[in-house]
Structures are given as C-alpha cells and as structure tokens.
Residue, then its C-alpha position, 0 to 999 in steps of 0.5 A: m500500500n505504501e509503495q502504491k502511495g509513493i508511486l501516486e505521489a511521484v506521478n502527482r509531482w511529475i504532473k505538477n512539475s513537468i514542463t513538457l506536460k504543461l506545454a502540451t496542456i497549454t497547446f491543447l487548450m489553445l487548440l480547444l479555444l479554436i472552437p469559440s473562435g470559430m463560433i465568433e467568426s460565424i457570428i460576424y458572418e451572420r451579422e454581416s449577412l443581416s446587414r447585407s439583407a437590410i441594405l438589399e431590402t432598403s435598396t429594393k424599396w428606394a432604387n437599386e444601383q443605377v447604370i445609365k446607357g444612352p441615348i441610342l438612336m433607333v432607325p427602322l429599316l424596311y426590307e423587301k424581297n421578291v422570290d418566285g413572284e412573291t414579295s415579302t417584307s421585314r424590318k430591322a433597326v440600325k442603332v446609332l450612337p452619339e458622336t459626342l456625349a457630355i454628362e454632368g451631374k450632382v450626386a446628393p447622398h443620404s444615409l437611411r437606417r434599417g433597424i441598427y444598419e446604415v444604408v447609403v442611397y443617393g439622389s442625382e441631377l444629371s444633364a446629358a447633351g451631345t450630337f448624333s451624326l446622321g450621314q452614315e450610308v446603309s447599304e444592305e441587300y434587299l433594303k427598300a427604305i430607311e423609315w426616318d419618320q419612325a425613328s426613336i431614341v432609347l435611354g437605358i436606366s437599370d432601375l426605372r423606380g429611380i426616375e424622380d421626375e418626367l423625362l423630356l428629350q430636347i432636340d433643337d427647340k422641340g421636346f419629346p416626352a418619354r414613354p415607358g419601356g426601352h428594350i434593345p435585345g443584348v444591349v438595353d434591358s430596361g429603359v425609356t423610349f422617346d418617339l421622334g415623330g418625324a423630327v429626323n429626316a434623310s436630309q439632316t447630317s447631324m442632330n443635337f440633343h439634350i436631356d435632364m434627369k433626376i435619378q435616385g439609386s443606391r450606393n453605385l452610379q455607373f455610365v456606359p461611354l456610348g459617345g465617340v467622345t464621352t465626357v462625364s463630370l460628377s460632384s458630390t458632398w460624399s467624402d468616401p467615393s470609390f471610383d471603379g469600372a473600366f475607366l478611372p477619372d482623368d481628374r479627381v479631387v476628394t476632400a472632407d467636403g466631398f469629391e469632384a471627378e471627370w472622365k473622358v473616354l474615346e471610341l477607340n477605348r471601348n470595344f463596340p462600334q458606333t453603328w450596327i444593325e443586328g446582334p448584341q453588343n457587350l456594352d457592360a464591359s466598358t461601364f465606369g462610375v462611382r461607388l459611395l462607400l460607408p466610411l468604415d466597413d466594421y464587419q471586415k475589420a472585426m473579421r480581420s481582428a478575429k483572425y489574429g485571435m490565436m496570436v493574442i491568446a498565444m501571447t497571453f498564455l506565454i506571459f502566464f507560462l513565463v511567470e510560472m517558470i520565473a516566479g515558480k507560481k503554479i497556474h491551473p489549466f482552468q485559469y488558463t481557460l478563463v483567460g482564453l475565454a476572456i480574450c474571445l469575449f473581446y471579439v463579441l464585445l467588439i462586433s456588438l458595440s461597433e453596430h451602435l458606436a464608431f468602430n474605433s470607440a468600440y475597439l477602445i472600450s472592448s480592449v480596455a474592458v478585457t485587458l482590465m479583466i485579465t490584469l485584475y484576475s492576474l493579481s490574485v493568480f501571480r500575487h505579484r504586481k510586477f508580473s501583472m504590470a508586465l501582463l498589462l503592458g503586453l496586452l496593451g501592446t498587443y491590442g495597440f499593434l492589432f489596431v494599427t494593423l487594422q488601419v493599414a489593411d494593405y500592409a496587414l501581412l507585413m505587420g503580422a509578420l513583424g509582430l510575430t517576429m518581435l514576439l518570438a525574439a522577445t520570448m527567446y530573450l526572456t528565456r535565454n537563461i532558463d535550464w529547461y532540463n533542470i528548472k529548479r536549479t535555474t534562477p532566471t531573471l527578466 
C-alpha cells in the first residue's frame, strides 16, 4: 500500500512539475479555444449577412444601383424581297450612337437606417447633351427604305423606380416626352423610349440633343461611354467615393467636403462600334462610375481582428507560462481557460458595440474592458504586481499593434509578420537563461 502511495505521489509531482506536460496542456487548450473562435467568426458572418439583407431590402424599396446607357438612336429599316413572284417584307433597326456625349451631374447622398444598419442611397441631377451624326450610308441587300419618320431614341436606366421626375428629350427647340419601356435585345434591358415623330429626316447630317434627369439609386452610379467622345463630370458632398469600372477619372479631387471627378473616354477605348444593325453588343464591359462607400466597413475589420485571435491568446498564455517558470507560481489549466475565454469575449464585445458606436470607440472600450479583466484576475493568480504590470503592458501592446494593423489593411501581412517576429525574439530573450532540463536549479531573471 505504501509503495502504491509513493508511486501516486511521484506521478502527482511529475504532473505538477513537468514542463513538457504543461506545454502540451497549454497547446491543447489553445487548440480547444479554436472552437469559440470559430463560433465568433460565424457570428460576424451572420451579422454581416443581416446587414447585407437590410441594405438589399432598403435598396429594393428606394432604387437599386443605377447604370445609365444612352441615348441610342433607333432607325427602322424596311426590307423587301421578291422570290418566285412573291414579295415579302421585314424590318430591322440600325442603332446609332452619339458622336459626342457630355454628362454632368450632382450626386446628393443620404444615409437611411434599417433597424441598427446604415444604408447609403443617393439622389442625382444629371444633364446629358451631345450630337448624333446622321450621314452614315446603309447599304444592305434587299433594303427598300430607311423609315426616318419612325425613328426613336432609347435611354437605358437599370432601375426605372429611380426616375424622380418626367423625362423630356430636347432636340433643337422641340421636346419629346418619354414613354415607358426601352428594350434593345443584348444591349438595353430596361429603359425609356422617346418617339421622334418625324423630327429626323434623310436630309439632316447631324442632330443635337439634350436631356435632364433626376435619378435616385443606391450606393453605385455607373455610365456606359456610348459617345465617340464621352465626357462625364460628377460632384458630390460624399467624402468616401470609390471610383471603379473600366475607366478611372482623368481628374479627381476628394476632400472632407466631398469629391469632384471627370472622365473622358474615346471610341477607340471601348470595344463596340458606333453603328450596327443586328446582334448584341457587350456594352457592360466598358461601364465606369462611382461607388459611395460607408466610411468604415466594421464587419471586415472585426473579421480581420478575429483572425489574429490565436496570436493574442498565444501571447497571453506565454506571459502566464513565463511567470510560472520565473516566479515558480503554479497556474491551473482552468485559469488558463478563463483567460482564453476572456480574450474571445473581446471579439463579441467588439462586433456588438461597433453596430451602435464608431468602430474605433468600440475597439477602445472592448480592449480596455478585457485587458482590465485579465490584469485584475492576474493579481490574485501571480500575487505579484510586477508580473501583472508586465501582463498589462503586453496586452496593451498587443491590442495597440492589432489596431494599427487594422488601419493599414494593405500592409496587414507585413505587420503580422513583424509582430510575430518581435514576439518570438522577445520570448527567446526572456528565456535565454532558463535550464529547461533542470528548472529548479535555474534562477532566471527578466
């Protein structure tokens, strides 16, 4: 019986004093904490999905992203074919794009709220002017007549619910109202049509046009460069634009008061002709414009911060482990677990607070709360203020480093690599005097 008791005591001493077993236990706990970390990332995905649903629902009721295509001149062609004494007729339409197209506009952004979620929408005042060249010759087999009196102009607007006022096309001194429906297969899916009613004839070589539009939409305003020379000039009070699409602005000014941007696109810059009769044309490949971004994408930042969660846990556990080695304090695995869960709680606080506060404020509150929680808990675990202060500085440094990394997303990989390198270097320095084979005879110092 005494022999068995001695064996149990020896095993118990080995469990308490084995460095290898302690490291294995800490590693196991870190792997176990991947479960709540994964659940936190799922929560972030879920909240982001709810935000996108709120944006989609609000955009659907207001008006979706707008793409302006046009104007496009449509002139019917009458074909007559005689086969074996029987005459048959058919019609096609030649599509003519403007020789010049100049669009000027002001974009007035609005922030709407759907529950706790913010959605960016806009109202715009656009003015389009230009010239059609009518001197092209149409030479096709069996062509009998060009029906100028049936000519019309199609203006593509991707979401017709965004039209705020009546549209009136001006040609010289005449005005032509829009009628619903504007469809050109493979070119325009949604838009309005202006029937010219004989305003164009074969003797004309050119035709000037002008149209004012009040269009509202959500987040994005895009244009298709249909002119032989297309110029677009936009201004807005929104200070966080994203210029995207096939062409970037030739000139832009972005300040805290808004932005101004100008584009110039030539016929040679895009891959579709000025006139054609049949077949679809890939106009969408040349779309360009501006996207109104929210100043912060809090969910992306929260997700990026969550990816560094294991690094924060590893750094904190490392400090606790070094205190065990240096000060001889025995820290139970349950205490490691509580500290790990406290670090996981930081991300839950961050995402929940950021939905109601600015991200930076939410980050500050969450990091301070978790740091104080762990530091105050360590006072009873370490029973030495010097080690608790070292833990406090380590946590503040880690969360400060993580905050800087989130602000410079383009350099996140570099910052992460530098952080891990410094952490490893500090660990090597602090443990340089430890005899891992004989901890009891080692008198390491910080």
